[in-house]
Residue frames relative to the residue before (quaternion, step in Angstrom):
aa qw qx qy qz dx dy dz
M 1.0000 0.0000 0.0000 0.0000 0.00 0.00 0.00
S 0.0676 -0.7776 0.6228 0.0538 3.56 -0.90 0.79
T 0.2211 -0.7727 0.5850 0.1087 3.54 -1.15 0.72
K 0.0124 -0.7878 0.6136 -0.0521 3.54 -0.75 1.15
S 0.2071 -0.7818 0.5758 0.1199 3.62 -1.10 0.63
L 0.1435 0.7509 -0.6311 0.1311 3.51 -0.95 1.03
G 0.5850 -0.4928 0.4715 0.4389 3.58 -1.31 0.05
P 0.6905 -0.5123 0.2999 0.4134 3.61 -1.16 0.53
K 0.6674 0.5116 -0.2939 0.4544 3.60 0.86 -1.02
G 0.7015 0.4615 -0.2688 0.4718 3.58 0.75 -1.04
L 0.6543 0.5180 -0.3355 0.4370 3.60 0.96 -0.80
F 0.7243 0.4235 -0.2876 0.4619 3.62 0.72 -0.89
E 0.5831 0.5193 -0.3973 0.4821 3.63 1.10 -0.39
R 0.6380 0.5177 -0.3348 0.4613 3.62 0.98 -0.75
L 0.6349 0.5143 -0.3279 0.4743 3.62 0.94 -0.81
A 0.6672 0.4960 -0.3189 0.4551 3.61 0.91 -0.87
A 0.6314 0.5290 -0.3255 0.4643 3.58 1.04 -0.79
A 0.6511 0.5125 -0.3115 0.4651 3.57 1.02 -0.79
E 0.6377 0.5120 -0.3232 0.4761 3.58 1.01 -0.73
S 0.6297 0.5498 -0.3413 0.4299 3.62 1.02 -0.76
V 0.7540 0.3044 -0.2070 0.5440 3.63 1.13 -0.49
Q 0.5542 -0.6840 0.3573 0.3121 3.55 1.24 0.62
T 0.5201 0.6199 -0.4342 0.3958 3.63 1.00 0.76
L 0.5381 0.6088 -0.4047 0.4196 3.61 1.22 0.27
G 0.4143 -0.7381 0.4827 0.2249 3.54 -0.89 1.02
H 0.6626 -0.5229 0.3797 0.3786 3.53 -1.35 0.35
G 0.7868 0.2720 -0.1228 0.5402 3.54 1.06 -0.83
L 0.0382 -0.8046 0.5925 -0.0136 3.62 -0.74 1.04
I 0.1344 -0.7545 0.6366 0.0865 3.56 -1.14 0.72
I 0.0888 -0.7908 0.6053 0.0186 3.59 -0.74 1.11
E 0.1455 -0.7826 0.6008 0.0738 3.56 -0.57 1.14
H 0.0161 -0.8290 0.5544 -0.0723 3.59 -0.71 1.06
S 0.5906 -0.5467 0.4526 0.3841 3.52 -1.32 0.21
F 0.2569 -0.7649 0.5671 0.1652 3.59 -1.22 0.32
P 0.5137 -0.2158 -0.8282 0.0599 1.54 -1.86 1.72
L 0.6794 -0.4792 0.3388 0.4404 3.60 -1.22 0.24
S 0.3688 -0.7269 0.5375 0.2160 3.57 -0.85 0.99
K 0.6114 -0.5420 0.4192 0.3958 3.55 -1.25 0.36
D 0.6208 0.5316 -0.3532 0.4554 3.60 1.05 -0.61
F 0.6451 0.5130 -0.3255 0.4635 3.60 1.00 -0.76
Q 0.6612 0.5138 -0.3058 0.4531 3.55 0.88 -1.00
K 0.6702 0.4935 -0.3086 0.4605 3.61 0.85 -0.91
S 0.6843 0.4855 -0.2886 0.4612 3.60 0.89 -0.92
L 0.6395 0.5300 -0.3170 0.4579 3.56 1.03 -0.73
L 0.6447 0.5118 -0.3067 0.4779 3.57 0.94 -0.93
G 0.6452 0.5262 -0.3206 0.4517 3.58 0.96 -0.82
F 0.6523 0.5029 -0.3033 0.4792 3.57 1.02 -0.81
L 0.6636 0.4920 -0.3227 0.4620 3.62 0.89 -0.83
A 0.6368 0.5136 -0.3288 0.4719 3.58 1.03 -0.77
Y 0.6212 0.5378 -0.3404 0.4572 3.59 1.07 -0.75
L 0.6436 0.5272 -0.3261 0.4489 3.64 0.91 -0.89
G 0.7381 0.4147 -0.2424 0.4739 3.59 0.99 -0.61
C 0.5267 0.6868 -0.3776 0.3291 3.53 1.27 -0.49
N 0.3402 -0.7637 0.5149 0.1895 3.59 -0.93 0.88
Q 0.7600 0.2945 -0.1703 0.5538 3.60 1.23 -0.27
A 0.1862 0.8264 -0.5131 0.1381 3.58 1.09 0.65
K 0.0525 -0.7760 0.6278 0.0324 3.54 -1.06 0.80
G 0.7906 0.1566 -0.1416 0.5747 3.58 -0.86 0.88
S 0.7009 -0.4407 0.3408 0.4454 3.56 -0.78 -1.01
A 0.6248 0.5237 -0.3226 0.4809 3.57 1.23 0.60
A 0.5013 -0.6207 0.5114 0.3192 3.59 -1.19 0.58
C 0.5602 -0.6421 0.4161 0.3172 3.54 -1.14 0.69
G 0.3716 -0.7640 0.4530 0.2703 3.54 1.15 -0.68
I 0.7514 0.3990 -0.1984 0.4867 3.59 1.27 -0.29
C 0.5573 0.5912 -0.4225 0.4018 3.66 1.14 -0.32
E 0.7163 -0.4519 0.3074 0.4339 3.56 -1.34 0.24
S 0.6628 0.5133 -0.3282 0.4354 3.60 0.89 -0.84
C 0.6725 0.5147 -0.2865 0.4480 3.58 1.00 -0.89
T 0.6802 0.4926 -0.3105 0.4453 3.60 0.99 -0.83
I 0.6370 0.5132 -0.3324 0.4694 3.55 1.21 -0.40
F 0.6156 0.5839 -0.3405 0.4051 3.50 1.11 -0.81
S 0.2972 -0.7964 0.5168 0.1016 3.56 -0.85 1.09
P 0.4519 -0.6685 0.5106 0.2971 3.59 -0.97 0.73
D 0.6818 0.4423 -0.2778 0.5122 3.57 1.24 -0.32
A 0.1833 0.8591 -0.4662 0.1044 3.53 1.22 0.59
F 0.6224 0.5641 -0.3684 0.3985 3.59 1.08 -0.50
E 0.6563 0.4741 -0.3185 0.4930 3.51 1.29 -0.20
G 0.7062 -0.3171 0.2205 0.5933 3.63 1.31 0.18
L 0.1417 -0.8084 0.5712 0.0135 3.51 -0.82 1.16
P 0.1838 -0.8086 0.5526 0.0838 3.60 -0.37 1.20
H 0.3382 0.7271 -0.5004 0.3263 3.56 0.75 1.14
P 0.4555 -0.7261 0.4425 0.2638 3.63 -0.82 0.99
D 0.7849 0.3170 -0.1658 0.5059 3.63 1.10 -0.51
I 0.7432 0.3428 -0.2088 0.5352 3.61 1.16 -0.18
Q 0.0019 0.8194 -0.5725 0.0295 3.63 -0.69 0.99
I 0.1468 -0.7383 0.6514 0.0954 3.53 -1.05 0.87
I 0.1507 -0.8430 0.5163 0.0084 3.57 -0.52 1.27
K 0.0548 -0.7499 0.6583 0.0368 3.54 -1.14 0.81
A 0.5584 -0.5878 0.4561 0.3670 3.58 -1.12 0.60
A 0.4600 -0.7218 0.4531 0.2493 3.54 -0.87 0.92
N 0.7047 0.4639 -0.2831 0.4561 3.59 1.03 -0.69
E 0.6707 -0.5586 0.3298 0.3597 3.52 -1.25 0.51
N 0.6809 0.5173 -0.2808 0.4358 3.63 1.03 -0.64
G 0.5190 -0.6849 0.3786 0.3437 3.51 1.35 -0.06
D 0.5305 0.6343 -0.4158 0.3785 3.62 1.25 0.09
Y 0.3804 -0.7189 0.5394 0.2180 3.55 -1.02 0.83
T 0.3549 -0.7168 0.5564 0.2250 3.59 -1.21 0.48
V 0.6257 -0.5268 0.4011 0.4124 3.54 -1.22 0.35
D 0.6534 0.5321 -0.3274 0.4275 3.56 0.94 -0.80
E 0.6040 0.5445 -0.3531 0.4626 3.61 1.11 -0.66
I 0.6881 0.4746 -0.2862 0.4683 3.58 0.93 -0.88
K 0.6330 0.5142 -0.3487 0.4618 3.60 0.98 -0.76
E 0.6054 0.5378 -0.3708 0.4547 3.65 1.06 -0.58
L 0.6201 0.5358 -0.3503 0.4535 3.61 1.03 -0.65
R 0.6072 0.5539 -0.3350 0.4607 3.56 1.07 -0.77
R 0.6488 0.5186 -0.2987 0.4699 3.54 1.03 -0.92
F 0.6276 0.5490 -0.3204 0.4496 3.53 1.01 -0.89
F 0.6743 0.4856 -0.3012 0.4678 3.60 0.86 -0.92
G 0.6508 0.5319 -0.3316 0.4284 3.67 1.09 -0.49
L 0.5825 0.5874 -0.3785 0.4152 3.61 1.24 -0.25
A 0.5558 -0.5955 0.4632 0.3492 3.56 -1.26 0.49
R 0.5473 -0.6025 0.4555 0.3606 3.58 -1.09 0.61
A 0.3531 -0.7565 0.5205 0.1790 3.55 -1.00 0.89
V 0.8449 -0.0061 0.0667 0.5307 3.60 0.57 -1.06
S 0.7360 0.4344 -0.2354 0.4628 3.62 1.21 -0.27
R 0.5889 -0.5940 0.4143 0.3589 3.58 -1.24 0.31
N 0.7745 0.1358 -0.1051 0.6088 3.62 1.30 -0.34
R 0.3221 -0.6693 0.6159 0.2626 3.53 -1.32 0.36
V 0.1067 -0.8229 0.5557 -0.0508 3.49 -0.84 1.09
I 0.0503 -0.7616 0.6457 0.0211 3.57 -1.02 0.93
C 0.0827 -0.7759 0.6246 0.0326 3.58 -0.87 0.95
I 0.1521 -0.7919 0.5894 0.0482 3.60 -0.59 1.13
L 0.2143 -0.7721 0.5907 0.0946 3.56 -0.62 1.22
G 0.8101 0.1916 -0.1492 0.5337 3.58 -1.05 0.65
A 0.0949 0.8519 -0.5078 0.0859 3.59 0.95 0.89
E 0.4935 0.6368 -0.4394 0.3974 3.61 1.20 -0.22
G 0.6022 0.5912 -0.3395 0.4154 3.58 1.21 -0.51
L 0.5005 0.6470 -0.4268 0.3856 3.57 1.30 -0.09
S 0.6359 0.5757 -0.3200 0.4023 3.57 1.17 -0.51
G 0.5213 0.6472 -0.4152 0.3701 3.61 1.28 -0.02
Q 0.7688 0.3514 -0.2574 0.4683 3.58 -1.30 0.03
G 0.6738 -0.5143 0.3141 0.4276 3.60 0.87 0.77
S 0.6237 -0.5781 0.3247 0.4140 3.57 1.13 0.65
A 0.3576 0.7526 -0.4892 0.2577 3.59 1.20 0.20
P 0.6498 0.4923 -0.3400 0.4688 3.67 0.89 -0.75
A 0.6351 0.5238 -0.3375 0.4565 3.62 0.99 -0.75
N 0.6620 0.4964 -0.3213 0.4606 3.57 0.94 -0.82
A 0.6068 0.5353 -0.3472 0.4740 3.59 1.12 -0.65
L 0.6571 0.5220 -0.3051 0.4502 3.53 0.99 -0.85
L 0.5871 0.6090 -0.3454 0.4064 3.51 1.18 -0.82
K 0.6156 0.5519 -0.3436 0.4454 3.59 1.08 -0.73
I 0.6197 0.5312 -0.3503 0.4594 3.61 1.06 -0.67
L 0.6874 0.4973 -0.2713 0.4545 3.56 0.99 -0.89
E 0.6684 0.5020 -0.2959 0.4623 3.51 1.11 -0.75
E 0.7738 0.2390 -0.1323 0.5716 3.60 1.13 -0.54
P 0.0120 -0.8457 0.5335 0.0085 3.65 0.62 1.04
R 0.4043 -0.6842 0.5665 0.2180 3.52 -1.12 0.84
P 0.5592 -0.5746 0.4691 0.3703 3.61 -1.14 0.60
Q 0.8589 0.0940 -0.0969 0.4940 3.53 -1.15 0.75
S 0.5595 0.5600 -0.4123 0.4509 3.51 0.82 1.11
F 0.1009 -0.8020 0.5873 0.0401 3.55 -1.13 0.71
L 0.1372 -0.7710 0.6172 0.0755 3.57 -0.99 0.82
V 0.1078 -0.8039 0.5847 -0.0184 3.57 -0.53 1.27
L 0.0699 -0.8034 0.5911 0.0170 3.59 -0.65 1.13
C 0.1364 -0.8046 0.5761 0.0459 3.53 -0.67 1.17
T 0.0859 0.8254 -0.5472 0.1089 3.60 -0.65 1.03
R 0.4482 -0.6618 0.5281 0.2869 3.53 -1.22 0.53
D 0.7944 0.1871 -0.0823 0.5719 3.61 1.22 -0.38
L 0.3547 -0.7711 0.5002 0.1716 3.50 -0.27 1.42
N 0.6969 0.5043 -0.2813 0.4254 3.59 0.92 -0.87
S 0.5544 0.6078 -0.3971 0.4068 3.56 1.22 -0.11
L 0.6113 0.5494 -0.3295 0.4646 3.52 1.26 -0.29
L 0.5900 -0.5722 0.4208 0.3840 3.61 -1.08 0.66
A 0.5749 -0.6026 0.4330 0.3448 3.52 -1.10 0.74
T 0.6212 0.5538 -0.3257 0.4487 3.55 1.08 -0.76
I 0.6393 0.4894 -0.3267 0.4950 3.61 1.09 -0.62
R 0.6583 0.5228 -0.3138 0.4414 3.58 0.89 -0.95
S 0.6676 0.5380 -0.2882 0.4264 3.55 1.03 -0.80
R 0.7091 0.4348 -0.2360 0.5025 3.52 1.25 -0.47
C 0.6892 0.4378 -0.2629 0.5140 3.57 1.29 0.12
Q 0.3990 -0.6190 0.5998 0.3129 3.47 -1.42 0.22
A 0.1871 -0.8197 0.5382 0.0578 3.59 -0.68 1.12
F 0.0190 -0.7921 0.6094 -0.0290 3.53 -1.01 0.91
K 0.2696 -0.7479 0.5872 0.1525 3.52 -1.24 0.49
A 0.2379 -0.7655 0.5857 0.1200 3.58 -0.78 1.07
L 0.1203 -0.8099 0.5720 0.0494 3.55 -0.38 1.22
E 0.4699 -0.6492 0.5235 0.2893 3.53 -1.10 0.74
P 0.5890 -0.5956 0.3960 0.3762 3.66 -0.97 0.73
V 0.1843 -0.7546 0.6238 0.0861 3.50 -1.15 0.89
P 0.5236 -0.6421 0.4419 0.3439 3.65 -0.85 0.88
N 0.3928 -0.7521 0.4810 0.2206 3.57 -0.92 0.86
R 0.4059 -0.7580 0.4401 0.2589 3.59 1.26 0.22
G 0.6993 -0.5160 0.2523 0.4255 3.55 1.05 0.88
L 0.4320 0.7084 -0.4669 0.3059 3.61 1.20 0.04
Q 0.1639 -0.8007 0.5724 0.0666 3.56 -0.85 0.96
V 0.4529 -0.6767 0.4999 0.2949 3.60 -1.14 0.59
S 0.4480 -0.7067 0.4892 0.2460 3.54 -0.77 1.11
D 0.5585 -0.5839 0.4808 0.3404 3.56 -1.28 0.66
D 0.5192 0.6573 -0.4287 0.3385 3.65 1.15 -0.32
W 0.6569 0.5183 -0.3033 0.4559 3.57 1.25 -0.39
K 0.4108 0.7502 -0.4523 0.2528 3.60 1.24 -0.11
S 0.6406 0.5408 -0.3434 0.4233 3.61 0.95 -0.74
L 0.6145 0.5377 -0.3569 0.4538 3.58 1.16 -0.48
E 0.6065 0.5444 -0.3294 0.4768 3.54 1.11 -0.63
Q 0.6761 0.4889 -0.2854 0.4716 3.53 0.93 -0.92
W 0.6315 0.5449 -0.3218 0.4480 3.57 1.03 -0.83
L 0.6940 0.4921 -0.2809 0.4442 3.54 0.93 -0.94
I 0.7027 0.4809 -0.2714 0.4486 3.60 0.93 -0.86
T 0.7062 0.4266 -0.2218 0.5197 3.55 1.16 -0.86
E 0.3789 -0.7305 0.5140 0.2420 3.61 -0.66 1.00
T 0.0312 -0.8340 0.5498 -0.0354 3.54 -0.15 1.35
P 0.4804 -0.6761 0.4611 0.3154 3.62 -0.71 0.93
G 0.8007 0.2874 -0.2187 0.4780 3.57 -0.91 0.86
W 0.1600 -0.8488 0.4944 0.0976 3.56 1.13 -0.49
S 0.2563 0.7346 -0.5705 0.2630 3.55 0.80 1.07
L 0.4944 -0.6646 0.4580 0.3228 3.59 -0.81 0.95
P 0.5815 -0.5909 0.4242 0.3644 3.60 -1.00 0.82
G 0.4282 -0.7352 0.4748 0.2251 3.61 -1.00 0.83
D 0.6759 0.5123 -0.3005 0.4365 3.64 1.25 -0.24
L 0.4052 0.7419 -0.4547 0.2805 3.57 1.11 0.61
P 0.5127 -0.5748 0.5127 0.3792 3.60 -1.18 0.38
P 0.5946 -0.0867 -0.7855 -0.1480 1.62 -2.36 0.57
F 0.4326 -0.7325 0.4708 0.2337 3.55 -0.91 0.93
D 0.7815 0.0260 -0.0302 0.6226 3.62 1.23 -0.36
D 0.7182 -0.4802 0.3127 0.3948 3.58 -1.33 0.20
S 0.5146 0.6622 -0.4222 0.3442 3.62 1.17 -0.33
F 0.5556 0.6180 -0.3937 0.3929 3.58 1.16 -0.53
W 0.7406 0.4273 -0.2283 0.4656 3.61 1.03 -0.75
K 0.4048 0.7316 -0.4846 0.2567 3.63 1.19 -0.04
D 0.7308 0.2397 -0.1529 0.6206 3.57 1.13 -0.78
R 0.2496 -0.8337 0.4755 0.1284 3.54 0.29 1.36
E 0.6430 0.5409 -0.3189 0.4385 3.60 0.98 -0.88
S 0.6973 0.4547 -0.2801 0.4780 3.61 0.85 -0.93
A 0.6145 0.5337 -0.3471 0.4658 3.60 1.07 -0.73
T 0.6613 0.4980 -0.3122 0.4661 3.62 0.90 -0.91
Q 0.6496 0.5242 -0.3176 0.4500 3.54 0.96 -0.85
E 0.6255 0.5276 -0.3352 0.4670 3.58 1.01 -0.80
L 0.6652 0.4870 -0.3194 0.4673 3.60 0.95 -0.82
R 0.5918 0.5514 -0.3710 0.4562 3.60 1.09 -0.56
L 0.6554 0.4993 -0.2982 0.4819 3.53 0.99 -0.86
V 0.6160 0.5400 -0.3400 0.4619 3.60 1.00 -0.75
R 0.6560 0.5125 -0.2981 0.4671 3.55 1.00 -0.93
E 0.6548 0.5007 -0.3144 0.4709 3.63 0.95 -0.80
Q 0.6399 0.5231 -0.3175 0.4648 3.56 1.01 -0.92
L 0.6532 0.5166 -0.3173 0.4536 3.60 0.95 -0.86
W 0.6400 0.5286 -0.3223 0.4552 3.56 1.00 -0.94
L 0.6723 0.4762 -0.3156 0.4708 3.61 0.86 -0.90
A 0.6324 0.5458 -0.3338 0.4368 3.61 1.00 -0.77
C 0.7031 0.4640 -0.2565 0.4739 3.56 1.14 -0.75
H 0.4309 0.7630 -0.4327 0.2118 3.55 1.22 -0.49
G 0.7724 0.3818 -0.1836 0.4733 3.54 0.85 -0.96
S 0.6147 0.6090 -0.3096 0.3942 3.57 1.34 -0.06
W 0.4894 0.7075 -0.4243 0.2827 3.60 1.18 -0.58
G 0.6982 0.5037 -0.2608 0.4368 3.53 0.89 -1.05
R 0.6973 0.4601 -0.2685 0.4796 3.64 1.17 -0.54
W 0.5995 0.5979 -0.3642 0.3879 3.58 1.11 -0.46
S 0.4990 -0.5853 0.5151 0.3782 3.55 -1.25 0.32
L 0.6680 -0.4956 0.3536 0.4279 3.61 -1.21 0.30
E 0.6501 0.5200 -0.3186 0.4532 3.56 1.02 -0.84
H 0.6433 0.5233 -0.3210 0.4575 3.60 0.98 -0.83
A 0.6598 0.5192 -0.2953 0.4560 3.56 0.95 -0.96
R 0.6541 0.5098 -0.3076 0.4666 3.59 0.95 -0.82
K 0.6317 0.5183 -0.3223 0.4780 3.55 1.03 -0.84
A 0.6485 0.5187 -0.3221 0.4545 3.59 0.95 -0.87
I 0.6302 0.5213 -0.3242 0.4754 3.64 0.96 -0.83
D 0.6630 0.4981 -0.3065 0.4674 3.59 0.93 -0.86
F 0.6100 0.5396 -0.3458 0.4660 3.57 1.08 -0.75
F 0.6908 0.4733 -0.2969 0.4590 3.64 0.74 -0.95
N 0.6179 0.5290 -0.3425 0.4701 3.59 1.02 -0.73
S 0.6518 0.5053 -0.3042 0.4767 3.60 0.97 -0.89
F 0.6289 0.5284 -0.3208 0.4716 3.57 1.04 -0.81
E 0.6452 0.5181 -0.3192 0.4619 3.61 1.00 -0.79
D 0.6378 0.5225 -0.3200 0.4667 3.56 1.04 -0.82
L 0.6212 0.5422 -0.3344 0.4565 3.58 1.04 -0.79
L 0.6620 0.5084 -0.2956 0.4647 3.60 0.89 -1.00
Y 0.6445 0.5117 -0.3385 0.4563 3.59 0.97 -0.81
R 0.6622 0.4947 -0.3171 0.4649 3.60 0.96 -0.77
L 0.6434 0.5252 -0.3239 0.4531 3.61 1.03 -0.78
D 0.6543 0.5030 -0.3171 0.4672 3.57 1.11 -0.59
S 0.7194 0.4442 -0.2718 0.4597 3.58 1.11 -0.35
H 0.7605 -0.3275 0.2878 0.4812 3.62 0.07 -1.15
G 0.5922 0.6047 -0.4187 0.3293 3.57 -1.33 -0.11
N 0.6195 -0.5299 0.4307 0.3872 3.53 -1.35 0.20
A 0.3933 -0.7567 0.4729 0.2215 3.57 -0.47 1.23
G 0.6442 0.5462 -0.3239 0.4264 3.54 0.93 -0.85
L 0.6780 0.4815 -0.2772 0.4814 3.53 0.98 -0.97
Q 0.6170 0.5575 -0.3314 0.4457 3.59 1.11 -0.71
W 0.6396 0.4994 -0.3043 0.4989 3.54 1.06 -0.87
L 0.6547 0.5233 -0.3317 0.4329 3.60 0.85 -0.89
A 0.6654 0.4911 -0.3113 0.4681 3.58 0.92 -0.86
F 0.6378 0.5142 -0.3303 0.4688 3.58 1.03 -0.66
S 0.6910 0.5040 -0.2996 0.4228 3.57 0.82 -0.96
R 0.6706 0.4784 -0.2833 0.4911 3.59 1.27 -0.54
N 0.8018 0.1849 -0.0866 0.5616 3.57 1.18 -0.40
A 0.1339 0.8337 -0.5250 0.1068 3.61 0.88 0.89
I 0.7353 0.2760 -0.1859 0.5904 3.56 1.18 -0.55
P 0.4009 -0.7310 0.4791 0.2745 3.63 -0.48 1.00
D 0.6283 -0.5772 0.3587 0.3788 3.57 -1.07 0.70
R 0.5923 0.6043 -0.3620 0.3909 3.59 1.05 -0.77
A 0.6933 0.4964 -0.2766 0.4432 3.62 1.13 -0.67
L 0.6405 0.5554 -0.3400 0.4070 3.60 1.12 -0.34
């Protein structure tokens, strides 16, 4: 299980891009703030529509195929789609029952009707821990025996409320609500990184002319980390229109780069020597397995 943090829109675009190059797992956990924001709901629906879309390009659904035309923008009030389900616990306390989860297993066993994938999204997944964890154990069987072309998306306000055995079989992500950037702007010094990422360069060695040019960059660690977050968002937006044009190898390398960037930001938020952390990242931005 890996845990990454992004705003809702960026997160679900990243997941769609990973699916497009076949690096997305069958089971996903999305930890979010409560109550669900409109931005989260809109981004989640866009991602679910993408997973079902038959003509998806880049990280967005086409909006015109049979799956997309059936998909409703009011899906949180009930989704009449043969291949995509959004589930809420029926009882008032938010706990799921074993029968509800067994029905999901039956749903995954059906043939796809109009979509390229069958998808179940469980809202309030912390409710799986009720009834002595019996619903969670029933769900575990779905994760242990994944069906081809199927995705299970668990949305929860508390990742740790889920059984460790469920967490270990899923890729976990955190959808962070946007935080004001306090007027911080991305320096033009980072432009070579954008060009490097978009242009398929043999060897994929990180450009040598990137900031920080001296240790003064890290004196205000919080501002430095925030600037790197803005750099990451700028890079992601710059790549948005390129996924469909890239080779499969290039796209996978780009996903690995963004994952490594996320790992760097996580470390910068915690502890350690920031300068050394950046140096280690700049020398190994693309993991060896991707080369």
